C-alpha positions as MATLAB code, in Angstrom:
seq = 'MSEIIFMALAFFFISMIYSSIGFGGGSSYLAVMAFSAVPFNLMPRFALVCNIIVVAGGCYVYFRSKHLDIKKSLPFIVGSLPLSYIGGSIVIDKTVFMTLLGITLIAASLNIIFFSCSDRKKLKDDFLKKNTEDAARGHGNSSRIRYAIELGIGGGIGFVSGLVGIGGGVFLAPLLYTMRWGYAKKIAATSSLFILLNSIAGLAGHLSKSDLDLAHLGLIPIALAVLIGGQIGSRLGALKLSEIFVKNATAVLVMLMGVRMIFKAYV';
ca = [
     111.942  -23.572  230.095;
     114.903  -24.344  232.467;
     113.835  -27.982  232.615;
     113.872  -28.260  228.790;
     117.350  -26.677  228.760;
     118.603  -29.253  231.357;
     117.025  -32.176  229.474;
     118.588  -31.014  226.191;
     122.026  -30.778  227.730;
     121.659  -34.156  229.428;
     120.376  -35.709  226.129;
     123.228  -34.220  224.233;
     125.875  -35.864  226.491;
     124.034  -39.104  226.487;
     123.773  -39.271  222.725;
     127.410  -38.355  222.383;
     128.636  -41.134  224.693;
     126.299  -43.856  223.425;
     126.673  -43.082  219.746;
     130.486  -43.574  220.131;
     129.791  -47.274  220.891;
     127.054  -47.784  218.398;
     124.039  -47.312  220.678;
     121.145  -44.807  220.770;
     120.931  -44.146  224.466;
     117.241  -44.779  224.878;
     117.550  -46.343  228.412;
     119.376  -43.266  229.735;
     117.014  -40.845  228.090;
     114.223  -42.582  229.947;
     116.061  -42.323  233.200;
     116.461  -38.544  232.781;
     112.859  -38.212  232.003;
     111.729  -40.382  234.898;
     113.377  -37.912  237.299;
     111.793  -34.919  235.432;
     108.289  -33.776  234.911;
     107.807  -35.485  231.542;
     104.337  -37.267  231.508;
     104.636  -41.000  231.712;
     102.946  -41.723  228.437;
     105.344  -39.436  226.534;
     108.559  -40.923  227.884;
     108.899  -43.967  225.550;
     108.002  -41.820  222.528;
     110.600  -39.261  223.244;
     113.254  -41.906  223.952;
     112.504  -43.806  220.701;
     112.539  -40.694  218.493;
     115.909  -39.802  220.001;
     117.171  -43.388  219.344;
     116.144  -43.128  215.662;
     117.975  -39.690  215.233;
     121.164  -40.991  216.860;
     121.550  -44.356  215.197;
     120.383  -43.495  211.686;
     123.690  -41.753  210.919;
     125.607  -44.668  212.560;
     123.932  -47.179  210.323;
     124.886  -45.182  207.171;
     128.502  -45.044  208.339;
     128.666  -48.763  209.062;
     127.061  -49.571  205.712;
     129.528  -47.411  203.810;
     132.447  -48.981  205.640;
     131.105  -52.453  204.833;
     130.775  -53.514  208.540;
     126.951  -53.959  208.304;
     125.986  -57.431  207.088;
     122.196  -57.032  206.555;
     121.633  -60.635  205.446;
     123.273  -61.995  208.594;
     121.396  -59.595  210.774;
     118.031  -60.437  209.271;
     116.904  -63.200  211.686;
     117.160  -60.834  214.656;
     115.312  -58.152  212.817;
     112.540  -60.393  211.390;
     111.930  -61.752  214.909;
     111.990  -58.328  216.653;
     109.932  -55.998  214.482;
     106.394  -57.406  215.006;
     106.941  -58.072  218.710;
     108.435  -54.621  219.195;
     105.276  -53.104  217.706;
     102.986  -55.374  219.904;
     105.154  -54.450  223.036;
     104.804  -50.694  222.192;
     101.043  -51.027  221.795;
     100.556  -52.586  225.307;
      99.667  -50.304  228.186;
     101.642  -51.267  231.266;
     101.520  -50.276  234.958;
     104.046  -47.609  235.948;
     105.653  -49.905  238.640;
     106.292  -52.541  235.915;
     107.711  -49.934  233.622;
     110.034  -48.489  236.181;
     111.265  -52.041  237.104;
     111.937  -52.978  233.497;
     113.677  -49.558  232.971;
     115.910  -50.175  236.017;
     116.972  -53.559  234.633;
     117.682  -52.117  231.202;
     119.850  -49.353  232.777;
     121.930  -51.913  234.754;
     122.301  -53.906  231.551;
     123.407  -50.780  229.647;
     125.966  -49.926  232.319;
     127.548  -53.371  232.145;
     127.602  -53.135  228.359;
     129.399  -49.803  228.422;
     132.005  -51.290  230.663;
     132.389  -54.248  228.349;
     132.889  -51.984  225.403;
     135.715  -50.261  227.206;
     137.511  -53.656  227.700;
     140.686  -54.130  225.497;
     139.981  -57.790  225.232;
     137.248  -57.124  222.654;
     139.915  -56.306  220.118;
     140.620  -60.092  219.928;
     137.147  -60.770  218.640;
     137.850  -60.106  214.980;
     140.572  -62.781  214.989;
     138.289  -65.196  216.789;
     135.462  -64.416  214.411;
     137.601  -65.078  211.356;
     139.031  -68.212  212.839;
     135.523  -69.568  213.728;
     134.255  -68.822  210.147;
     137.145  -70.815  208.691;
     136.429  -73.730  210.987;
     132.745  -73.611  210.194;
     133.441  -73.659  206.423;
     135.736  -76.621  206.855;
     133.138  -78.613  208.770;
     130.088  -77.595  206.691;
     127.001  -76.166  208.119;
     124.248  -78.763  207.545;
     121.087  -78.485  209.782;
     122.961  -76.288  212.246;
     122.328  -73.136  210.157;
     118.512  -73.756  210.453;
     118.758  -74.219  214.168;
     120.838  -71.144  214.486;
     118.389  -69.165  212.387;
     115.533  -70.233  214.670;
     117.477  -69.341  217.824;
     118.296  -65.889  216.353;
     114.586  -65.315  215.456;
     113.703  -66.163  219.098;
     116.397  -63.926  220.489;
     115.237  -61.050  218.295;
     111.602  -61.548  219.226;
     112.240  -61.557  222.945;
     114.384  -58.475  222.906;
     111.997  -56.733  220.512;
     108.972  -57.272  222.785;
     110.678  -55.959  225.933;
     112.239  -53.024  224.027;
     108.892  -51.985  222.594;
     107.237  -52.314  226.006;
     109.728  -50.057  227.720;
     110.712  -47.740  224.858;
     114.246  -48.570  224.001;
     115.980  -49.950  220.904;
     117.249  -53.173  222.532;
     120.909  -52.916  221.591;
     121.933  -53.143  225.301;
     120.507  -56.683  225.320;
     121.513  -57.787  221.794;
     125.142  -56.699  221.796;
     126.255  -58.767  224.867;
     124.555  -61.858  223.453;
     126.354  -61.429  220.073;
     129.692  -61.165  221.845;
     128.918  -64.252  223.876;
     127.985  -66.203  220.728;
     131.157  -64.942  218.986;
     128.767  -63.836  216.237;
     131.193  -61.185  214.883;
     133.982  -58.805  215.575;
     133.464  -55.546  217.467;
     132.494  -53.169  214.551;
     130.315  -55.834  213.017;
     128.421  -56.276  216.221;
     128.081  -52.471  216.699;
     126.804  -52.187  213.131;
     124.143  -54.827  213.699;
     123.217  -53.320  217.025;
     122.705  -49.902  215.325;
     120.467  -51.363  212.568;
     118.557  -53.409  215.206;
     117.964  -50.277  217.369;
     116.937  -48.156  214.404;
     114.282  -50.566  213.077;
     113.185  -51.615  216.532;
     112.692  -48.038  217.627;
     110.612  -47.329  214.544;
     108.385  -50.389  215.165;
     108.153  -49.632  218.911;
     107.296  -45.952  218.237;
     104.471  -47.070  215.863;
     103.094  -49.290  218.616;
     103.210  -46.489  221.119;
     101.506  -44.027  218.820;
      98.806  -46.545  218.122;
      97.624  -46.115  221.756;
      96.936  -42.308  221.289;
      97.389  -39.500  218.776;
     100.032  -36.752  218.767;
      99.193  -33.690  220.781;
     100.802  -30.303  221.574;
     102.885  -31.874  224.368;
     105.050  -33.544  221.699;
     106.357  -30.072  220.671;
     108.654  -30.327  223.680;
     110.649  -32.929  221.733;
     112.046  -30.426  219.152;
     114.857  -28.913  221.186;
     115.740  -32.297  222.617;
     115.784  -33.824  219.088;
     118.208  -31.119  218.032;
     120.443  -31.755  220.947;
     120.729  -35.607  220.265;
     121.264  -34.925  216.581;
     124.277  -32.775  217.404;
     125.487  -35.070  220.115;
     125.167  -38.148  217.979;
     127.155  -36.572  215.049;
     129.960  -35.665  217.598;
     129.913  -39.094  219.331;
     130.130  -41.013  216.076;
     133.561  -39.302  215.524;
     134.786  -39.782  219.086;
     136.684  -42.899  218.128;
     139.299  -40.660  216.553;
     139.961  -38.895  219.898;
     141.957  -41.009  222.211;
     142.031  -38.611  225.125;
     140.094  -39.897  228.111;
     137.507  -42.000  226.294;
     137.793  -44.997  228.579;
     137.470  -42.891  231.748;
     134.363  -41.147  230.337;
     132.663  -44.445  229.373;
     133.393  -46.115  232.754;
     132.306  -43.029  234.705;
     129.026  -42.987  232.616;
     128.576  -46.724  233.258;
     128.805  -46.222  236.980;
     126.261  -43.354  236.838;
     123.843  -45.353  234.636;
     124.062  -48.346  237.006;
     123.289  -46.118  240.014;
     120.279  -44.656  238.198;
     119.120  -48.260  237.383;
     119.356  -49.356  240.995;
     117.553  -46.239  242.049;
     114.893  -46.706  239.487;
     114.041  -50.175  240.767;
     114.061  -48.893  244.365;
     111.814  -45.980  243.334;
     109.391  -48.321  241.744;
     108.566  -50.116  244.993;
     109.042  -47.402  247.611;
];
């Protein structure tokens, strides 16, 4: 019982912090479970369910505020969904799983730091300027090439995400920033939708390997914790107290967990 309470509290804080930047927190949920007594086969399922709970509300908010461009997000989603399911249905060795999880944790930590950087505020102006330039030049065949590249990116991220049990936002968001694909809220909105649909597909893949059993009942208090944490986190943007400090401190902790996870996989 004490372990369930600890996990519920940990998941509450993780969901609160990650939801404030448009993520589900799947990689950090997995890290907490890896250091607990959660059976190996249940870890990805628990993380994916928590992802779905946290980002579903975020997607609704972004859609209502008109930051979510479903048509533009479609190539990533179309590429990711089938491969996320395939990745989730594959049985992998625990060492491979721990290594991939360590890498995703390090990627997540770098992403949190990036989201705390004030320079990202310039992205909206850059995005609007780029769109104006593209409209003046005309798209031609470049749009088809871009569509194919985005399909490939979505597929690659979807496969790894399904395999490990995360939504994939920690990989997608940095690439979108590098590509100057959109401004901050647009990228957060796309990442939320990507995480939601990827998590559903990945969970379906994991469930195809075995049926539900009584062990899954342990998810109920954890699910309630992330539901509350996610609702609070989605409103953290209005509180300007020590948000940057909290995010950077979390990033350092997540990075340390990632390094330790890789070390643990081989020692």
